Every structure is written in C-alpha cells, then in structure tokens.
N, C-alpha and C positions, 0 to 999 in steps of 0.2 A: 845701131852705129849708123847704117846708110841713112835714118832720117834725119840724126844731127849732120852729116855730112853735107847734105842738101842745102844748107843754109850756113853757108861759108861765112856770113857778117856778122852771124851769132857767134857760130865758134871761133870766133878772131877777135869778139868782143865783149864776150860774157862767159864770166867763171862759171857761171851754174852749169854750161853748156858745156864746160870745158871740163870739170868735174863730172859729169854725167858720162862722156865718153873717155874720161881715165877710168870711171868704172867699166866700162863696156869693153875694154880693151884687157882688163882685168881678168874680168869672167872671161874673156874669149883665148887667156893663156898668153896674151901677151904683157908682162908685168914692165917691160922696159918703154916701150910705151904709153903706158898709162903714168909711168911717173915724169915721164915730159910732160903730160897734158895735167897733173896733179899740182906740177910745181909752175905750169905756167897761169891755173886759175890761184892758187896762192897770190901768185904775186900781183893781181888782179883785183883780190878780195879787200873789200871795202866793207863790207859789216863786218868787223871781228868779234861781236857776238856768235856769228859762224866758223869761226877761225878752228875752231875744237872737231864740229865733221868734218872740215875738209883736213885737219891732220889727221884724224881716224884714217881714212882712205888710205894717206900717205903712209901710214902707219902699215895697212894690210900689204899694199904695194911693195914697197921695203923688207917688209917678210918674205913677201912670194919671192923676191929675188934673193934672198937668202942674205941680207944686208943684216948685222949684228949689233949696228947702232940704231933700227928699226924703233923700239922702244923709246928713243927720244922721244920721236913724234906725238905716241901716247902721254909723256910724259909733261908735255908742253900744251898738249889739248884739255889735260885734266887740270893745270895751274889758270889756262887762259879758261876754260868752261864758267859759263855763268848759271850753268842750271844744275841743282842737284843731283838730279835723277840722270843725267848724262856722264857728271863726274863720278858717280858710284858704278856706273855701268862702263866707263873706262876702264877705273881701278880695277874692277874685276879682269878686263879684258887684260890688264897688265900684268896681272897675277897669275895667268895663264900659264 
C-alpha cells in the first residue's frame, strides 16, 4: 500500500491501482475503506471484459462487512463474465 500511495496521480487515474489498493485495505482489515476504493475503480473501469474480476473483489469486501446483499455482485459477475473458467469459479464461490 505505501508504494501505491506514493503515486497519487496514478491513484487518481488508474482503476487498476485503485483495485490493488482496495485489495490491500481488505487484507489489512479495513473493508470499509476497501469498499470505497473498489467502488471508485468500478466507476472508472473502461474494459468491460474485466468487470467480473472487479465485482468479485467487491463481493469479498461486502461479505467482510457482513452485507447480506453481497452475493448480488457475484451474480452480476457471472452474468458479465466472458470466460467459461471464470464463470465456473464464480458459480462455485456463490454456492459456498
């Protein structure tokens, strides 16, 4: 995370760096901050073929927050995924 914060211009402009910061904050035990970062990343995401990956992370964050509607993100990820292997993995995660 410190390395990511050293690049404020990239942090403001890159959905990929915002996604990395969301994952870092989640792993550090700050899911509330992680949710803000992943929402920001999703709002900037231009490559729709990556949306499922971002939504999967948002599911993990929302689940960590105890959000009962977190599974909606996985359902949307499954419906937007263009990769069969990814869809299978997401379906298995949804069934857990």
